[in-house]
Structures are given as structure tokens and as C-alpha cells.
PDB file of N, CA, C and O in Angstrom:
ATOM      1  N   UNK A   1     -16.232  62.839 -77.621  1.00  0.00           N
ATOM      2  CA  UNK A   1     -17.591  62.824 -77.121  1.00  0.00           C
ATOM      3  C   UNK A   1     -18.146  64.249 -77.143  1.00  0.00           C
ATOM      4  O   UNK A   1     -17.422  65.206 -76.870  1.00  0.00           O
ATOM      5  N   UNK A   2     -19.406  64.382 -77.462  1.00  0.00           N
ATOM      6  CA  UNK A   2     -20.046  65.691 -77.590  1.00  0.00           C
ATOM      7  C   UNK A   2     -20.384  66.268 -76.218  1.00  0.00           C
ATOM      8  O   UNK A   2     -20.755  65.553 -75.287  1.00  0.00           O
ATOM      9  N   UNK A   3     -20.244  67.562 -76.132  1.00  0.00           N
ATOM     10  CA  UNK A   3     -20.663  68.291 -74.937  1.00  0.00           C
ATOM     11  C   UNK A   3     -22.089  68.751 -75.200  1.00  0.00           C
ATOM     12  O   UNK A   3     -22.322  69.611 -76.049  1.00  0.00           O
ATOM     13  N   UNK A   4     -23.031  68.186 -74.480  1.00  0.00           N
ATOM     14  CA  UNK A   4     -24.437  68.549 -74.640  1.00  0.00           C
ATOM     15  C   UNK A   4     -24.838  69.439 -73.475  1.00  0.00           C
ATOM     16  O   UNK A   4     -24.542  69.137 -72.319  1.00  0.00           O
ATOM     17  N   UNK A   5     -25.515  70.539 -73.788  1.00  0.00           N
ATOM     18  CA  UNK A   5     -25.871  71.510 -72.756  1.00  0.00           C
ATOM     19  C   UNK A   5     -27.226  72.129 -73.094  1.00  0.00           C
ATOM     20  O   UNK A   5     -27.562  72.306 -74.264  1.00  0.00           O
ATOM     21  N   UNK A   6     -27.999  72.455 -72.056  1.00  0.00           N
ATOM     22  CA  UNK A   6     -29.299  73.070 -72.328  1.00  0.00           C
ATOM     23  C   UNK A   6     -29.113  74.556 -72.595  1.00  0.00           C
ATOM     24  O   UNK A   6     -28.084  75.138 -72.252  1.00  0.00           O
ATOM     25  N   UNK A   7     -30.110  75.154 -73.206  1.00  0.00           N
ATOM     26  CA  UNK A   7     -30.032  76.537 -73.680  1.00  0.00           C
ATOM     27  C   UNK A   7     -29.756  77.534 -72.555  1.00  0.00           C
ATOM     28  O   UNK A   7     -28.935  78.435 -72.722  1.00  0.00           O
ATOM     29  N   UNK A   8     -30.420  77.387 -71.425  1.00  0.00           N
ATOM     30  CA  UNK A   8     -30.230  78.335 -70.317  1.00  0.00           C
ATOM     31  C   UNK A   8     -28.796  78.305 -69.811  1.00  0.00           C
ATOM     32  O   UNK A   8     -28.201  79.355 -69.565  1.00  0.00           O
ATOM     33  N   UNK A   9     -28.235  77.110 -69.654  1.00  0.00           N
ATOM     34  CA  UNK A   9     -26.843  77.007 -69.202  1.00  0.00           C
ATOM     35  C   UNK A   9     -25.886  77.520 -70.269  1.00  0.00           C
ATOM     36  O   UNK A   9     -24.863  78.129 -69.955  1.00  0.00           O
ATOM     37  N   UNK A  10     -26.220  77.273 -71.527  1.00  0.00           N
ATOM     38  CA  UNK A  10     -25.359  77.713 -72.626  1.00  0.00           C
ATOM     39  C   UNK A  10     -25.267  79.233 -72.687  1.00  0.00           C
ATOM     40  O   UNK A  10     -24.219  79.782 -73.025  1.00  0.00           O
ATOM     41  N   UNK A  11     -26.367  79.912 -72.360  1.00  0.00           N
ATOM     42  CA  UNK A  11     -26.358  81.377 -72.371  1.00  0.00           C
ATOM     43  C   UNK A  11     -25.365  81.919 -71.350  1.00  0.00           C
ATOM     44  O   UNK A  11     -24.742  82.956 -71.580  1.00  0.00           O
ATOM     45  N   UNK A  12     -25.215  81.231 -70.235  1.00  0.00           N
ATOM     46  CA  UNK A  12     -24.291  81.670 -69.192  1.00  0.00           C
ATOM     47  C   UNK A  12     -22.843  81.302 -69.504  1.00  0.00           C
ATOM     48  O   UNK A  12     -21.917  81.954 -69.022  1.00  0.00           O
ATOM     49  N   UNK A  13     -22.647  80.257 -70.308  1.00  0.00           N
ATOM     50  CA  UNK A  13     -21.305  79.734 -70.547  1.00  0.00           C
ATOM     51  C   UNK A  13     -20.860  79.871 -72.003  1.00  0.00           C
ATOM     52  O   UNK A  13     -19.972  79.140 -72.443  1.00  0.00           O
ATOM     53  N   UNK A  14     -21.453  80.781 -72.745  1.00  0.00           N
ATOM     54  CA  UNK A  14     -21.155  80.885 -74.172  1.00  0.00           C
ATOM     55  C   UNK A  14     -19.661  81.047 -74.472  1.00  0.00           C
ATOM     56  O   UNK A  14     -19.157  80.339 -75.343  1.00  0.00           O
ATOM     57  N   UNK A  15     -18.929  81.936 -73.802  1.00  0.00           N
ATOM     58  CA  UNK A  15     -17.502  82.056 -74.126  1.00  0.00           C
ATOM     59  C   UNK A  15     -16.736  80.740 -73.972  1.00  0.00           C
ATOM     60  O   UNK A  15     -15.887  80.410 -74.801  1.00  0.00           O
ATOM     61  N   UNK A  16     -17.040  79.992 -72.909  1.00  0.00           N
ATOM     62  CA  UNK A  16     -16.364  78.704 -72.700  1.00  0.00           C
ATOM     63  C   UNK A  16     -16.751  77.693 -73.779  1.00  0.00           C
ATOM     64  O   UNK A  16     -15.910  76.930 -74.255  1.00  0.00           O
ATOM     65  N   UNK A  17     -18.023  77.694 -74.159  1.00  0.00           N
ATOM     66  CA  UNK A  17     -18.493  76.772 -75.197  1.00  0.00           C
ATOM     67  C   UNK A  17     -17.851  77.079 -76.539  1.00  0.00           C
ATOM     68  O   UNK A  17     -17.500  76.170 -77.291  1.00  0.00           O
ATOM     69  N   UNK A  18     -17.702  78.360 -76.835  1.00  0.00           N
ATOM     70  CA  UNK A  18     -17.039  78.745 -78.084  1.00  0.00           C
ATOM     71  C   UNK A  18     -15.597  78.263 -78.100  1.00  0.00           C
ATOM     72  O   UNK A  18     -15.120  77.757 -79.116  1.00  0.00           O
ATOM     73  N   UNK A  19     -14.908  78.416 -76.987  1.00  0.00           N
ATOM     74  CA  UNK A  19     -13.514  77.950 -76.921  1.00  0.00           C
ATOM     75  C   UNK A  19     -13.434  76.434 -77.098  1.00  0.00           C
ATOM     76  O   UNK A  19     -12.521  75.935 -77.754  1.00  0.00           O
ATOM     77  N   UNK A  20     -14.374  75.709 -76.522  1.00  0.00           N
ATOM     78  CA  UNK A  20     -14.407  74.253 -76.695  1.00  0.00           C
ATOM     79  C   UNK A  20     -14.602  73.894 -78.168  1.00  0.00           C
ATOM     80  O   UNK A  20     -13.916  73.017 -78.693  1.00  0.00           O
ATOM     81  N   UNK A  21     -15.534  74.572 -78.829  1.00  0.00           N
ATOM     82  CA  UNK A  21     -15.800  74.290 -80.241  1.00  0.00           C
ATOM     83  C   UNK A  21     -14.582  74.619 -81.092  1.00  0.00           C
ATOM     84  O   UNK A  21     -14.239  73.861 -81.999  1.00  0.00           O
ATOM     85  N   UNK A  22     -13.926  75.737 -80.811  1.00  0.00           N
ATOM     86  CA  UNK A  22     -12.732  76.122 -81.565  1.00  0.00           C
ATOM     87  C   UNK A  22     -11.624  75.088 -81.378  1.00  0.00           C
ATOM     88  O   UNK A  22     -10.845  74.829 -82.295  1.00  0.00           O
ATOM     89  N   UNK A  23     -11.562  74.505 -80.195  1.00  0.00           N
ATOM     90  CA  UNK A  23     -10.546  73.488 -79.907  1.00  0.00           C
ATOM     91  C   UNK A  23     -10.892  72.131 -80.513  1.00  0.00           C
ATOM     92  O   UNK A  23     -10.104  71.189 -80.420  1.00  0.00           O
ATOM     93  N   UNK A  24     -12.081  72.026 -81.142  1.00  0.00           N
ATOM     94  CA  UNK A  24     -12.442  70.770 -81.804  1.00  0.00           C
ATOM     95  C   UNK A  24     -13.480  69.939 -81.082  1.00  0.00           C
ATOM     96  O   UNK A  24     -13.901  68.898 -81.589  1.00  0.00           O
ATOM     97  N   UNK A  25     -13.903  70.379 -79.906  1.00  0.00           N
ATOM     98  CA  UNK A  25     -14.937  69.662 -79.154  1.00  0.00           C
ATOM     99  C   UNK A  25     -16.293  69.890 -79.811  1.00  0.00           C
ATOM    100  O   UNK A  25     -16.607  71.007 -80.222  1.00  0.00           O
ATOM    101  N   UNK A  26     -17.085  68.849 -79.909  1.00  0.00           N
ATOM    102  CA  UNK A  26     -18.434  68.972 -80.451  1.00  0.00           C
ATOM    103  C   UNK A  26     -19.340  69.516 -79.358  1.00  0.00           C
ATOM    104  O   UNK A  26     -19.409  68.938 -78.273  1.00  0.00           O
ATOM    105  N   UNK A  27     -20.038  70.620 -79.624  1.00  0.00           N
ATOM    106  CA  UNK A  27     -20.925  71.248 -78.643  1.00  0.00           C
ATOM    107  C   UNK A  27     -22.326  71.310 -79.243  1.00  0.00           C
ATOM    108  O   UNK A  27     -22.533  71.874 -80.318  1.00  0.00           O
ATOM    109  N   UNK A  28     -23.284  70.720 -78.531  1.00  0.00           N
ATOM    110  CA  UNK A  28     -24.671  70.717 -78.988  1.00  0.00           C
ATOM    111  C   UNK A  28     -25.525  71.382 -77.922  1.00  0.00           C
ATOM    112  O   UNK A  28     -25.506  70.982 -76.758  1.00  0.00           O
ATOM    113  N   UNK A  29     -26.276  72.403 -78.329  1.00  0.00           N
ATOM    114  CA  UNK A  29     -27.152  73.120 -77.412  1.00  0.00           C
ATOM    115  C   UNK A  29     -28.585  72.633 -77.627  1.00  0.00           C
ATOM    116  O   UNK A  29     -29.098  72.624 -78.746  1.00  0.00           O
ATOM    117  N   UNK A  30     -29.214  72.229 -76.521  1.00  0.00           N
ATOM    118  CA  UNK A  30     -30.563  71.668 -76.554  1.00  0.00           C
ATOM    119  C   UNK A  30     -31.558  72.615 -75.900  1.00  0.00           C
ATOM    120  O   UNK A  30     -31.204  73.393 -75.013  1.00  0.00           O
ATOM    121  N   UNK A  31     -32.792  72.541 -76.342  1.00  0.00           N
ATOM    122  CA  UNK A  31     -33.912  73.151 -75.635  1.00  0.00           C
ATOM    123  C   UNK A  31     -34.873  72.016 -75.358  1.00  0.00           C
ATOM    124  O   UNK A  31     -35.532  71.508 -76.264  1.00  0.00           O
ATOM    125  N   UNK A  32     -34.947  71.631 -74.120  1.00  0.00           N
ATOM    126  CA  UNK A  32     -35.700  70.428 -73.766  1.00  0.00           C
ATOM    127  C   UNK A  32     -34.952  69.226 -74.326  1.00  0.00           C
ATOM    128  O   UNK A  32     -33.765  69.050 -74.052  1.00  0.00           O
ATOM    129  N   UNK A  33     -35.631  68.409 -75.100  1.00  0.00           N
ATOM    130  CA  UNK A  33     -34.994  67.252 -75.731  1.00  0.00           C
ATOM    131  C   UNK A  33     -34.635  67.511 -77.189  1.00  0.00           C
ATOM    132  O   UNK A  33     -34.190  66.608 -77.897  1.00  0.00           O
ATOM    133  N   UNK A  34     -34.832  68.762 -77.635  1.00  0.00           N
ATOM    134  CA  UNK A  34     -34.612  69.091 -79.043  1.00  0.00           C
ATOM    135  C   UNK A  34     -33.262  69.782 -79.238  1.00  0.00           C
ATOM    136  O   UNK A  34     -33.010  70.822 -78.630  1.00  0.00           O
ATOM    137  N   UNK A  35     -32.396  69.219 -80.072  1.00  0.00           N
ATOM    138  CA  UNK A  35     -31.134  69.911 -80.368  1.00  0.00           C
ATOM    139  C   UNK A  35     -31.403  71.150 -81.214  1.00  0.00           C
ATOM    140  O   UNK A  35     -32.104  71.078 -82.224  1.00  0.00           O
ATOM    141  N   UNK A  36     -30.844  72.287 -80.800  1.00  0.00           N
ATOM    142  CA  UNK A  36     -31.054  73.545 -81.512  1.00  0.00           C
ATOM    143  C   UNK A  36     -29.847  73.944 -82.347  1.00  0.00           C
ATOM    144  O   UNK A  36     -29.984  74.344 -83.503  1.00  0.00           O
ATOM    145  N   UNK A  37     -28.655  73.830 -81.749  1.00  0.00           N
ATOM    146  CA  UNK A  37     -27.449  74.361 -82.378  1.00  0.00           C
ATOM    147  C   UNK A  37     -26.301  73.380 -82.195  1.00  0.00           C
ATOM    148  O   UNK A  37     -26.124  72.783 -81.133  1.00  0.00           O
ATOM    149  N   UNK A  38     -25.543  73.238 -83.244  1.00  0.00           N
ATOM    150  CA  UNK A  38     -24.326  72.440 -83.217  1.00  0.00           C
ATOM    151  C   UNK A  38     -23.178  73.415 -83.477  1.00  0.00           C
ATOM    152  O   UNK A  38     -23.042  73.930 -84.587  1.00  0.00           O
ATOM    153  N   UNK A  39     -22.355  73.668 -82.467  1.00  0.00           N
ATOM    154  CA  UNK A  39     -21.256  74.612 -82.619  1.00  0.00           C
ATOM    155  C   UNK A  39     -20.049  73.913 -83.223  1.00  0.00           C
ATOM    156  O   UNK A  39     -19.589  72.888 -82.720  1.00  0.00           O
ATOM    157  N   UNK A  40     -19.549  74.480 -84.304  1.00  0.00           N
ATOM    158  CA  UNK A  40     -18.339  73.969 -84.948  1.00  0.00           C
ATOM    159  C   UNK A  40     -17.485  75.167 -85.360  1.00  0.00           C
ATOM    160  O   UNK A  40     -18.024  76.241 -85.629  1.00  0.00           O
ATOM    161  N   UNK A  41     -16.172  75.001 -85.413  1.00  0.00           N
ATOM    162  CA  UNK A  41     -15.340  76.125 -85.831  1.00  0.00           C
ATOM    163  C   UNK A  41     -15.500  76.403 -87.320  1.00  0.00           C
ATOM    164  O   UNK A  41     -15.756  75.493 -88.108  1.00  0.00           O
ATOM    165  N   UNK A  42     -15.349  77.652 -87.692  1.00  0.00           N
ATOM    166  CA  UNK A  42     -15.430  78.062 -89.091  1.00  0.00           C
ATOM    167  C   UNK A  42     -14.148  77.635 -89.798  1.00  0.00           C
ATOM    168  O   UNK A  42     -13.050  77.880 -89.300  1.00  0.00           O
ATOM    169  N   UNK A  43     -14.288  77.000 -90.951  1.00  0.00           N
ATOM    170  CA  UNK A  43     -13.122  76.575 -91.724  1.00  0.00           C
ATOM    171  C   UNK A  43     -12.766  77.660 -92.722  1.00  0.00           C
ATOM    172  O   UNK A  43     -13.627  78.159 -93.447  1.00  0.00           O
ATOM    173  N   UNK A  44     -11.503  78.020 -92.754  1.00  0.00           N
ATOM    174  CA  UNK A  44     -11.053  78.996 -93.734  1.00  0.00           C
ATOM    175  C   UNK A  44     -11.113  78.388 -95.118  1.00  0.00           C
ATOM    176  O   UNK A  44     -10.766  77.224 -95.317  1.00  0.00           O
ATOM    177  N   UNK A  45     -11.556  79.190 -96.075  1.00  0.00           N
ATOM    178  CA  UNK A  45     -11.554  78.724 -97.456  1.00  0.00           C
ATOM    179  C   UNK A  45     -10.124  78.792 -97.970  1.00  0.00           C
ATOM    180  O   UNK A  45      -9.420  79.783 -97.777  1.00  0.00           O
ATOM    181  N   UNK A  46      -9.719  77.729 -98.619  1.00  0.00           N
ATOM    182  CA  UNK A  46      -8.382  77.751 -99.193  1.00  0.00           C
ATOM    183  C   UNK A  46      -8.429  78.478-100.530  1.00  0.00           C
ATOM    184  O   UNK A  46      -9.411  78.396-101.268  1.00  0.00           O
ATOM    185  N   UNK A  47      -7.371  79.174-100.818  1.00  0.00           N
ATOM    186  CA  UNK A  47      -7.289  79.924-102.066  1.00  0.00           C
ATOM    187  C   UNK A  47      -7.096  78.929-103.213  1.00  0.00           C
ATOM    188  O   UNK A  47      -6.255  78.033-103.148  1.00  0.00           O
ATOM    189  N   UNK A  48      -7.894  79.112-104.258  1.00  0.00           N
ATOM    190  CA  UNK A  48      -7.768  78.221-105.409  1.00  0.00           C
ATOM    191  C   UNK A  48      -6.510  78.567-106.190  1.00  0.00           C
ATOM    192  O   UNK A  48      -6.177  79.737-106.376  1.00  0.00           O
ATOM    193  N   UNK A  49      -5.831  77.548-106.635  1.00  0.00           N
ATOM    194  CA  UNK A  49      -4.619  77.731-107.416  1.00  0.00           C
ATOM    195  C   UNK A  49      -4.902  77.289-108.844  1.00  0.00           C
ATOM    196  O   UNK A  49      -5.245  76.133-109.093  1.00  0.00           O
ATOM    197  N   UNK A  50      -4.755  78.211-109.766  1.00  0.00           N
ATOM    198  CA  UNK A  50      -5.031  77.926-111.171  1.00  0.00           C
ATOM    199  C   UNK A  50      -4.001  76.938-111.701  1.00  0.00           C
ATOM    200  O   UNK A  50      -2.802  77.065-111.454  1.00  0.00           O
ATOM    201  N   UNK A  51      -4.497  75.958-112.430  1.00  0.00           N
ATOM    202  CA  UNK A  51      -3.620  74.996-113.084  1.00  0.00           C
ATOM    203  C   UNK A  51      -3.398  73.710-112.311  1.00  0.00           C
ATOM    204  O   UNK A  51      -2.646  72.850-112.768  1.00  0.00           O
ATOM    205  N   UNK A  52      -4.030  73.549-111.151  1.00  0.00           N
ATOM    206  CA  UNK A  52      -3.800  72.345-110.357  1.00  0.00           C
ATOM    207  C   UNK A  52      -4.430  71.094-110.979  1.00  0.00           C
ATOM    208  O   UNK A  52      -4.042  69.976-110.641  1.00  0.00           O
ATOM    209  N   UNK A  53      -5.390  71.271-111.878  1.00  0.00           N
ATOM    210  CA  UNK A  53      -6.025  70.117-112.525  1.00  0.00           C
ATOM    211  C   UNK A  53      -5.484  69.901-113.933  1.00  0.00           C
ATOM    212  O   UNK A  53      -6.058  69.144-114.716  1.00  0.00           O
ATOM    213  N   UNK A  54      -4.388  70.562-114.249  1.00  0.00           N
ATOM    214  CA  UNK A  54      -3.819  70.442-115.590  1.00  0.00           C
ATOM    215  C   UNK A  54      -3.510  68.973-115.888  1.00  0.00           C
ATOM    216  O   UNK A  54      -2.862  68.284-115.100  1.00  0.00           O
ATOM    217  N   UNK A  55      -3.985  68.519-117.034  1.00  0.00           N
ATOM    218  CA  UNK A  55      -3.772  67.136-117.428  1.00  0.00           C
ATOM    219  C   UNK A  55      -4.829  66.185-116.885  1.00  0.00           C
ATOM    220  O   UNK A  55      -4.846  65.015-117.265  1.00  0.00           O
ATOM    221  N   UNK A  56      -5.707  66.652-116.010  1.00  0.00           N
ATOM    222  CA  UNK A  56      -6.737  65.803-115.409  1.00  0.00           C
ATOM    223  C   UNK A  56      -8.010  65.784-116.255  1.00  0.00           C
ATOM    224  O   UNK A  56      -8.757  64.806-116.229  1.00  0.00           O
ATOM    225  N   UNK A  57      -8.258  66.857-117.002  1.00  0.00           N
ATOM    226  CA  UNK A  57      -9.482  66.981-117.780  1.00  0.00           C
ATOM    227  C   UNK A  57      -9.172  66.760-119.251  1.00  0.00           C
ATOM    228  O   UNK A  57      -8.243  67.352-119.800  1.00  0.00           O
ATOM    229  N   UNK A  58      -9.957  65.906-119.875  1.00  0.00           N
ATOM    230  CA  UNK A  58      -9.772  65.639-121.297  1.00  0.00           C
ATOM    231  C   UNK A  58     -11.082  65.966-122.006  1.00  0.00           C
ATOM    232  O   UNK A  58     -12.142  65.469-121.627  1.00  0.00           O
ATOM    233  N   UNK A  59     -11.001  66.803-123.033  1.00  0.00           N
ATOM    234  CA  UNK A  59     -12.182  67.172-123.811  1.00  0.00           C
ATOM    235  C   UNK A  59     -12.218  66.268-125.037  1.00  0.00           C
ATOM    236  O   UNK A  59     -11.272  66.217-125.824  1.00  0.00           O
ATOM    237  N   UNK A  60     -13.316  65.566-125.175  1.00  0.00           N
ATOM    238  CA  UNK A  60     -13.434  64.608-126.271  1.00  0.00           C
ATOM    239  C   UNK A  60     -13.577  65.326-127.601  1.00  0.00           C
ATOM    240  O   UNK A  60     -14.077  66.448-127.675  1.00  0.00           O
ATOM    241  N   UNK A  61     -13.132  64.659-128.635  1.00  0.00           N
ATOM    242  CA  UNK A  61     -13.255  65.187-129.990  1.00  0.00           C
ATOM    243  C   UNK A  61     -14.735  65.317-130.327  1.00  0.00           C
ATOM    244  O   UNK A  61     -15.524  64.422-130.025  1.00  0.00           O
ATOM    245  N   UNK A  62     -15.110  66.418-130.946  1.00  0.00           N
ATOM    246  CA  UNK A  62     -16.499  66.642-131.316  1.00  0.00           C
ATOM    247  C   UNK A  62     -17.317  67.275-130.205  1.00  0.00           C
ATOM    248  O   UNK A  62     -18.542  67.344-130.307  1.00  0.00           O
ATOM    249  N   UNK A  63     -16.668  67.737-129.147  1.00  0.00           N
ATOM    250  CA  UNK A  63     -17.362  68.329-128.007  1.00  0.00           C
ATOM    251  C   UNK A  63     -18.230  69.521-128.424  1.00  0.00           C
ATOM    252  O   UNK A  63     -19.336  69.696-127.913  1.00  0.00           O
ATOM    253  N   UNK A  64     -17.729  70.332-129.345  1.00  0.00           N
ATOM    254  CA  UNK A  64     -18.456  71.538-129.744  1.00  0.00           C
ATOM    255  C   UNK A  64     -19.482  71.293-130.852  1.00  0.00           C
ATOM    256  O   UNK A  64     -20.216  72.210-131.219  1.00  0.00           O
ATOM    257  N   UNK A  65     -19.544  70.094-131.381  1.00  0.00           N
ATOM    258  CA  UNK A  65     -20.520  69.794-132.432  1.00  0.00           C
ATOM    259  C   UNK A  65     -21.914  69.683-131.816  1.00  0.00           C
ATOM    260  O   UNK A  65     -22.140  68.902-130.892  1.00  0.00           O
ATOM    261  N   UNK A  66     -22.833  70.473-132.344  1.00  0.00           N
ATOM    262  CA  UNK A  66     -24.203  70.490-131.827  1.00  0.00           C
ATOM    263  C   UNK A  66     -25.052  69.578-132.713  1.00  0.00           C
ATOM    264  O   UNK A  66     -25.071  69.741-133.933  1.00  0.00           O
ATOM    265  N   UNK A  67     -25.754  68.619-132.103  1.00  0.00           N
ATOM    266  CA  UNK A  67     -26.626  67.745-132.889  1.00  0.00           C
ATOM    267  C   UNK A  67     -27.694  68.576-133.619  1.00  0.00           C
ATOM    268  O   UNK A  67     -28.195  69.565-133.084  1.00  0.00           O
ATOM    269  N   UNK A  68     -28.028  68.167-134.823  1.00  0.00           N
ATOM    270  CA  UNK A  68     -28.972  68.897-135.661  1.00  0.00           C
ATOM    271  C   UNK A  68     -30.323  69.121-134.990  1.00  0.00           C
ATOM    272  O   UNK A  68     -30.884  70.210-135.105  1.00  0.00           O
ATOM    273  N   UNK A  69     -30.857  68.131-134.298  1.00  0.00           N
ATOM    274  CA  UNK A  69     -32.165  68.276-133.683  1.00  0.00           C
ATOM    275  C   UNK A  69     -32.152  69.146-132.422  1.00  0.00           C
ATOM    276  O   UNK A  69     -33.214  69.480-131.898  1.00  0.00           O
ATOM    277  N   UNK A  70     -30.994  69.506-131.940  1.00  0.00           N
ATOM    278  CA  UNK A  70     -30.861  70.345-130.747  1.00  0.00           C
ATOM    279  C   UNK A  70     -30.794  71.833-131.101  1.00  0.00           C
ATOM    280  O   UNK A  70     -31.037  72.686-130.248  1.00  0.00           O
ATOM    281  N   UNK A  71     -30.469  72.139-132.339  1.00  0.00           N
ATOM    282  CA  UNK A  71     -30.288  73.532-132.759  1.00  0.00           C
ATOM    283  C   UNK A  71     -31.554  74.373-132.574  1.00  0.00           C
ATOM    284  O   UNK A  71     -31.458  75.591-132.424  1.00  0.00           O
ATOM    285  N   UNK A  72     -32.718  73.762-132.581  1.00  0.00           N
ATOM    286  CA  UNK A  72     -33.974  74.495-132.386  1.00  0.00           C
ATOM    287  C   UNK A  72     -34.075  75.092-130.988  1.00  0.00           C
ATOM    288  O   UNK A  72     -34.821  76.048-130.781  1.00  0.00           O
ATOM    289  N   UNK A  73     -33.343  74.548-130.037  1.00  0.00           N
ATOM    290  CA  UNK A  73     -33.385  75.033-128.655  1.00  0.00           C
ATOM    291  C   UNK A  73     -32.415  76.171-128.395  1.00  0.00           C
ATOM    292  O   UNK A  73     -32.470  76.793-127.334  1.00  0.00           O
ATOM    293  N   UNK A  74     -31.547  76.453-129.321  1.00  0.00           N
ATOM    294  CA  UNK A  74     -30.542  77.503-129.154  1.00  0.00           C
ATOM    295  C   UNK A  74     -31.123  78.868-129.546  1.00  0.00           C
ATOM    296  O   UNK A  74     -32.023  78.950-130.381  1.00  0.00           O
ATOM    297  N   UNK A  75     -30.595  79.941-128.929  1.00  0.00           N
ATOM    298  CA  UNK A  75     -31.110  81.280-129.274  1.00  0.00           C
ATOM    299  C   UNK A  75     -30.690  81.701-130.657  1.00  0.00           C
ATOM    300  O   UNK A  75     -31.037  82.795-131.102  1.00  0.00           O
TER     301      UNK A  75
END
């Protein structure tokens, strides 16, 4: 369940709200009836590993053949 809090209270409790968001709790800060901010933890980007899609991609025969009527668009 989301923790909904108004802006004035959120300003006083920001450290606690951040800890809740880091722990996975959904925190939504409102101003009046309007939601302003949805606090979520930052996700680390995973390092890409070269070669993980090996064998998954197939290039069709004739891929590099340019249709005659398309050559006018090339530099």
C-alpha cells in the first residue's frame, strides 16, 4: 500500500520518507489533492555483456542490397 503524505508534512519527514522508498514502500507526495512526486529507489544500470545475444539475431540474405529506386536518397 502506498504511503500518501502532503507536501508540508513531507518536508519535515523527508529522511524517513526516503528510507521508506529505498526499502520498497511506495511514497506519494501530494499538494492538496494533486500528486506531485512519486518516490522510488534508483535502479543501478547493469553492465552490458558483449555476446549475450549470440545466435539470437539472424541477418537475412540480401540485407545489404539497396533497391534501385532507393539509391536516389543516398548521399
